[in-house]
C-alpha positions as CSV (number, residue, x, y, z in Angstrom):
1,M,95.7,104.5,98.5
2,A,98.7,102.2,99.4
3,V,99.3,101.8,103.1
4,F,102.8,100.9,104.4
5,D,104.0,99.8,107.8
6,L,107.3,101.2,109.1
7,D,109.2,98.7,111.3
8,G,110.3,95.7,109.3
9,T,108.7,97.0,106.1
10,L,110.4,100.4,105.4
11,A,112.7,100.6,108.4
12,D,115.2,98.0,109.5
13,S,114.7,97.8,113.3
14,G,117.1,94.9,113.8
15,H,119.8,97.0,115.4
16,R,117.5,98.1,118.2
17,Q,115.7,94.9,119.0
18,Y,118.1,94.1,121.9
19,F,116.1,96.6,123.9
20,L,113.3,94.1,123.9
21,E,115.3,91.1,125.2
22,G,115.0,89.9,128.8
23,R,112.2,90.2,131.4
24,R,112.1,94.0,131.5
25,R,111.8,95.4,128.0
26,D,113.1,98.9,127.4
27,W,110.4,100.4,125.2
28,N,111.7,103.9,125.5
29,G,115.1,102.8,124.3
30,F,113.6,100.8,121.5
31,F,111.6,103.7,120.1
32,S,114.3,106.3,120.7
33,A,116.7,104.3,118.6
34,A,114.3,104.2,115.6
35,V,115.9,107.5,114.3
36,D,119.0,105.4,113.3
37,D,117.1,102.7,111.4
38,P,118.5,102.0,108.0
39,P,115.9,101.9,105.2
40,L,114.8,98.6,103.8
41,L,115.4,99.0,100.1
42,E,112.7,96.6,98.9
43,G,110.1,98.5,100.9
44,V,111.4,101.9,99.7
45,R,111.3,100.8,96.1
46,L,107.7,99.6,96.5
47,V,106.6,102.9,98.1
48,L,108.2,104.8,95.3
49,S,106.6,102.7,92.6
50,S,103.2,102.7,94.4
51,A,103.3,106.5,94.6
52,V,103.0,106.8,90.8
53,E,99.4,105.5,91.0
54,C,98.4,105.7,94.6
55,E,98.4,108.1,97.5
56,V,100.9,106.6,100.0
57,R,100.0,106.5,103.7
58,C,101.9,104.9,106.6
59,L,100.4,102.9,109.4
60,T,102.6,102.0,112.3
61,G,102.1,100.3,115.6
62,R,104.5,102.9,117.2
63,P,102.8,105.1,119.7
64,E,101.8,108.7,118.9
65,R,104.7,110.1,121.1
66,C,107.1,108.9,118.4
67,R,105.5,111.0,115.6
68,R,108.2,113.6,115.3
69,D,111.0,111.1,114.9
70,A,109.0,108.9,112.5
71,V,108.1,111.9,110.3
72,A,111.7,113.1,110.3
73,W,112.9,109.6,109.4
74,L,110.5,109.3,106.5
75,G,111.7,112.7,105.1
76,E,115.3,111.7,105.4
77,Q,114.6,108.7,103.2
78,G,113.1,110.8,100.5
79,L,109.8,109.0,100.7
80,P,106.6,110.7,99.4
81,E,104.8,112.9,101.9
82,G,101.6,111.3,103.1
83,R,99.6,110.8,106.2
84,L,101.1,108.8,109.1
85,Y,98.7,106.9,111.3
86,M,99.9,105.8,114.8
87,R,98.4,104.1,117.8
88,R,97.4,106.2,120.8
89,N,100.0,106.3,123.5
90,D,97.8,104.3,125.9
91,D,96.7,101.7,123.2
92,R,98.3,98.4,124.1
93,R,96.1,96.2,122.0
94,P,97.9,93.7,119.7
95,A,98.9,95.3,116.4
96,R,96.5,93.1,114.5
97,H,93.6,94.8,116.3
98,A,94.9,98.4,116.5
99,K,96.1,98.5,112.9
100,L,93.0,96.8,111.5
101,E,90.7,99.4,113.2
102,I,92.6,102.2,111.5
103,L,92.8,100.4,108.1
104,E,89.0,99.8,108.1
105,R,88.5,103.5,108.8
106,L,90.8,104.4,105.9
107,G,88.9,101.9,103.7
108,R,85.7,103.8,104.4
109,E,87.3,107.0,103.1
110,R,88.9,105.7,100.0
111,E,89.9,102.5,98.2
112,V,92.8,100.8,99.9
113,R,94.7,99.2,97.0
114,M,97.1,97.3,99.3
115,L,98.5,97.1,102.8
116,V,102.2,96.3,103.0
117,D,103.2,94.9,106.4
118,D,105.7,92.4,107.9
119,D,103.5,91.3,110.8
120,E,101.9,88.0,109.7
121,L,99.1,88.5,112.2
122,V,98.3,91.9,110.9
123,C,98.4,90.6,107.3
124,D,96.1,87.7,108.2
125,A,93.6,90.0,109.9
126,A,93.6,92.5,107.0
127,E,93.1,89.7,104.4
128,L,90.2,88.3,106.5
129,A,88.7,91.8,106.4
130,G,88.9,91.9,102.6
131,F,92.1,94.0,102.1
132,A,94.7,93.1,99.5
133,V,98.0,92.5,101.4
134,V,101.7,92.4,100.4
135,R,103.6,90.5,103.0
136,A,106.9,92.3,103.6
137,R,109.3,89.4,104.1
138,W,112.5,91.2,103.2
139,A,113.7,92.0,106.8
140,K,115.1,89.4,109.1
141,A,112.4,88.1,111.4
142,S,112.9,88.6,115.1
143,P,111.2,86.3,117.6
144,V,111.4,89.0,120.3
145,L,109.7,91.6,118.0
146,R,107.0,89.1,116.9
147,D,106.2,88.5,120.6
148,A,106.0,92.2,121.3
149,Q,103.7,92.7,118.2
150,G,101.5,89.8,119.0
151,R,101.1,89.9,122.8
152,E,102.2,93.3,124.2
153,G,100.7,95.7,121.7
154,R,103.6,98.0,121.5
155,T,104.6,98.1,117.9
C-alpha cells in the first residue's frame, strides 16, 4: 500500500493557516476551512500513479470529527477510494507519534511501499522505523503549521 498525508501533501492548507496565528489558535476555523483547500497537483499525480500498483490509503493528523469533510474533499478531487486514518478527537500527541503508531499498525497488516508526508518530523520517525518515505516538499512551508504539528498535536 501507499500511504498519503492530506494537509501539505494532497491539500493546500495555506489559505487557512491564518487561523493558527496569534496566542489563541482557532482550530475549529482551521479545520472547517479545509473543505476549500485547493489540491496540490504534485501530490495528486503521485496518488494516481501509485494507485496503478498499490492500494492507496490516507493518514492525516486531522481529528476524527473532520472525517465527513475530508472524505468529501477526497471524492471531489477524483482520488482513488481508500481507507482514511485519522487521530482520535482527544489525541493531542505530536503527529510524529500519532501517525507512526497508525503506520506501524498498517505495516503489520500489509507491506507499506511508501509514506508520503510533508511533516519532516513524521518523515524522520517513519524512516527510523524502517518505512520508505517520500518527503512532500511541493507546498509552501508554514512556520505556524510546523509548530502546531510538532508541539500541539493538532494536525
